[in-house]
PATOR-262924 format. One line per 8 residues: number of its first residue (from 1); for each residue x, y, z of N, C-alpha, C. Coordinates in steps of 0.001 Angstrom, whole numbers, plus 524288, in hexadecimal, padded with zeros to 5 digits. Each point is the difference from the previous one (the first is absolute). Layout:
<recs>
NUM	X Y Z X Y Z X Y Z | ...
</recs>
This chain:
<recs>
1	18016 4F7EA A9461 7FFB4 7FB84 7FC93 7FA7F 7FDCC 80001 | 7FEE3 7FD89 7FBC5 7FAE0 7FDA2 7FF83 80064 7FA57 801C3 | 7FDB1 7FEB3 80469 8006B 7FACC 80230 7FC8F 7FC12 7FD23 | 7FC17 801C6 7FD31 7FC88 7FC5E 7FD4C 802C2 7FD41 7FB82 | 80418 8025A 7FDE0 802EF 7FD75 7FBCF 803AC 7FBD1 8021E | 801DD 800A0 804B3 803B5 7FC53 80236 7FD4D 7FB38 80240 | 7FB6A 800A2 80211 7FD1F 7FBA6 8024B 7FBD1 7FE55 7FC1B | 8005A 7FB34 7FE4C 7FC29 7FE34 7FC34 7FB98 7FD27 802D3
9	7FB72 80063 7FDC2 7FB79 7FD82 80269 8006E 7FA18 7FF67 | 7FD6C 7FD19 8035E 80076 7FA51 8002A 7FE2A 7FD4C 7FB11 | 7FB48 80105 7FE34 7FDCA 7FD3D 7FB84 802BD 80185 7FAEF | 80131 804F3 7FF60 802A0 801C7 7FB33 80584 7FDE3 7FF8E | 802DB 7FFB6 80448 8055C 7FE02 7FFE8 80017 7FA2D 7FEDC | 7FC5D 7FD1C 8024B 7FFCB 7FA60 7FF0A 7FE97 7FEF4 7FA4F | 7FC53 802F3 7FDE8 7FE62 7FF4F 7FA95 80479 80143 7FC48 | 802EA 80417 80127 8046E 80178 7FCB0 80447 7FBDD 80014
17	800B9 7FD67 80461 80403 7FBF9 8005F 7FE6B 7FB01 7FD2B | 7FAED 7FEDF 7FFB1 7FE2C 7FB37 7FD86 7FF9E 8005F 7FA13 | 7FF44 804A0 7FDF2 7FF6A 800B9 7FA5E 8056A 7FFDB 7FD76 | 800B3 7FCBA 7FBF4 80518 7FFD2 7FD64 80115 80517 7FD0B | 804DE 80108 7FEDF 8014B 804D8 7FD2B 7FD7C 8001F 7FA96 | 7FED2 8048E 7FE08 7FD79 80069 7FAD6 80356 7FDB0 7FB9D | 80525 80055 80072 80360 7FDCD 7FBF0 7FF6A 7FA10 7FFC0 | 7FF73 7FD78 8046C 7FF40 7FA57 80019 7FAB6 7FE8F 7FDA4
25	7FC03 802ED 8013C 7FAD1 7FF06 7FDC0 8001B 800AD 7FA10 | 802A8 80405 7FE30 80079 800DD 7FA5C 802F9 7FBA6 7FD52 | 80438 7FE2F 80279 80312 7FBC4 7FDCA 7FCC6 7FB00 7FFA1 | 7FD26 7FEB5 80413 7FCCA 7FB44 7FFF2 7FBA4 8005E 7FBF5 | 7FDC2 80495 7FF67 7FBFA 800C8 7FC0C 80249 7FF55 7FA87 | 80492 80233 7FF14 80299 7FF74 7FAF6 80177 7FA55 7FEEC | 801D4 7FD41 803F4 80164 7FA84 7FF6E 7FB35 7FCB4 7FE95 | 7FBAA 800F3 80296 7FB32 7FD2E 7FEC3 7FE28 80137 7FA75
33	8007F 804DA 7FE5F 7FE73 80188 7FABC 80358 7FD42 7FBE5 | 8050D 7FF96 800F3 80380 7FD54 7FC54 7FE84 7FA42 7FF89 | 7FECF 7FD6A 80458 7FE73 7FA86 7FFCD 7FAD5 7FF45 7FD20 | 7FC45 80377 800DC 7FAF2 7FF93 7FD5A 800A9 800B5 7FA21 | 80318 803D0 7FE69 800D6 800F5 7FA69 802EC 7FB6D 7FD89 | 803F0 7FDEF 802A5 802EF 7FBA3 7FDC2 7FC9B 7FB1E 7FF8E | 7FC92 7FF20 803C9 7FC65 7FB8A 7FFA9 7FC44 800AC 7FB6C | 7FE03 804B4 7FF40 7FC5C 800FE 7FBBB 802AC 7FF43 7FAB7
41	804D7 801C4 7FF84 802DB 7FF50 7FB14 80106 7FA34 7FF05 | 80170 7FD1C 80407 800EB 7FA6B 7FF64 7FB15 7FD09 7FE9C | 7FBA7 80182 80249 7FB0D 7FD6C 7FEBE 7FE4A 80137 7FA6B | 80118 804C9 7FE36 7FE91 80173 7FAB0 8038A 7FD58 7FC03 | 804EC 7FF08 80160 803AB 7FD94 7FC5F 7FEC6 7FA3D 7FF3A | 7FDDC 7FD74 803F0 7FE9C 7FA89 7FF88 80495 7FC73 80121 | 7FF82 7FB0A 7FE7D 80420 7FC40 8011A 80501 80148 7FCFE | 8046A 7FE4F 80217 804FE 8014E 7FD9C 8018B 7FC3F 7FBB0
49	7FD56 7FB9A 7FF87 80150 7FC2A 7FBFE 7FAFB 7FDF8 7FD7D | 80030 7FECE 7FAF2 7FB60 7FDCD 7FD7A 7FE91 7FABB 80265 | 7FB1C 7FF1E 800F0 7FE35 7FB11 80230 8008F 7FFA9 805DE | 801CF 80411 80273 800A7 7FFEF 805B6 7FABA 80120 80285 | 7FE7B 7FCAC 803A8 7FAF5 80098 80296 800CD 80049 805DA | 7FC58 8025F 8029A 80028 80033 805AD 7FED4 7FAA9 80249 | 80092 7FF80 80514 7FF31 7FAF6 80286 7FA40 7FE81 8004B | 7FC71 803B8 7FF8D 7FA79 7FECF 80090 7FD35 7FEF0 7FAE9
57	802AC 8003F 7FB8B 7FD63 7FF27 7FB08 7FFD9 7FA41 7FEB1 | 7FC22 7FE6A 7FCF8 7FFAF 7FA92 7FE49 7FEB8 7FFEB 7FA3D | 801B2 7FBDE 7FD6B 7FEFA 7FF56 7FA6E 7FB05 7FCD6 7FF40 | 7FE54 7FF9C 7FB0A 7FB48 7FD03 7FED3 800E5 7FA26 800A0 | 804C8 7FE12 7FF15 80103 7FA6B 8005C 80106 7FE30 80592 | 7FF72 80364 803D3 80098 7FE8B 80572 80566 800E7 8022E | 803C6 8012A 7FCC6 80550 8010E 801D9 80027 80569 8026C | 802DC 80092 80439 80034 80511 8029D 803BC 803C5 7FD5E
65	802E4 7FE52 7FC12 8036D 80382 7FD28 80557 80099 80272 | 80136 7FD1B 80407 804FE 800B0 8029B 80406 7FBEC 7FEA8 | 7FEFC 7FC93 7FC3C 80388 7FBBB 7FEC9 80523 801CA 7FDB3 | 7FFC3 802E0 7FBCE 804BD 801FF 7FD8E 80355 7FBBD 7FD9F | 7FDA4 7FBFB 7FDBD 802EF 7FBB7 7FDB2 8026F 8017D 7FAD7 | 8020F 7FC06 7FD35 802AD 8010B 7FB1A 7FC43 80160 7FBA3 | 7FAF0 7FEEF 800A2 7FC3E 8015E 7FBF4 7FF69 805E2 7FF69 | 80144 802F3 8040D 7FF74 805AA 7FFD5 80469 802A7 7FD0A
73	8040C 7FD2B 7FE8D 8049F 80276 7FDC8 7FFB4 800BE 7FA25 | 7FC10 7FDEB 7FD6F 7FF4A 800E8 7FA6A 80456 7FDA8 7FCC1 | 80252 80309 7FC62 8040D 7FE25 7FC72 8057F 80086 80233 | 800A2 800CB 804E5 8052E 800DC 80239 802B8 7FAE5 80180 | 7FDAD 7FB7A 7FEDD 8022A 7FAFC 801A7 804DC 7FE80 7FCF5 | 8003C 80149 7FB24 80414 7FDE4 7FC9E 7FDA8 7FBBB 7FCAA | 80298 7FE67 7FBDF 7FD9C 7FC6C 7FC55 801BB 7FA62 8008F | 802AD 7FE65 80409 80217 7FAB9 80052 7FD26 7FCA3 803FF
81	7FADC 7FF94 7FFBB 7FD20 7FC92 8039F 7FFF5 7FAA2 7FDCF
</recs>
């Protein structure tokens, strides 16, 4: 019998035990790729609603754009004011 196959060297055995399986590495790489692509598609699509602004944007009149009062609703109020 070949004894060198049964007894593993110290550094090589420790390194093999610390490295995750290739399937796990592939899965994590694929998962990261899916998140990057989905972020890029979302950034390219822009906001989901007209007039929607991020928290860091500001208007010319000094309002931060986060009020969302009844003035933003346009003609949806009804005619009985």
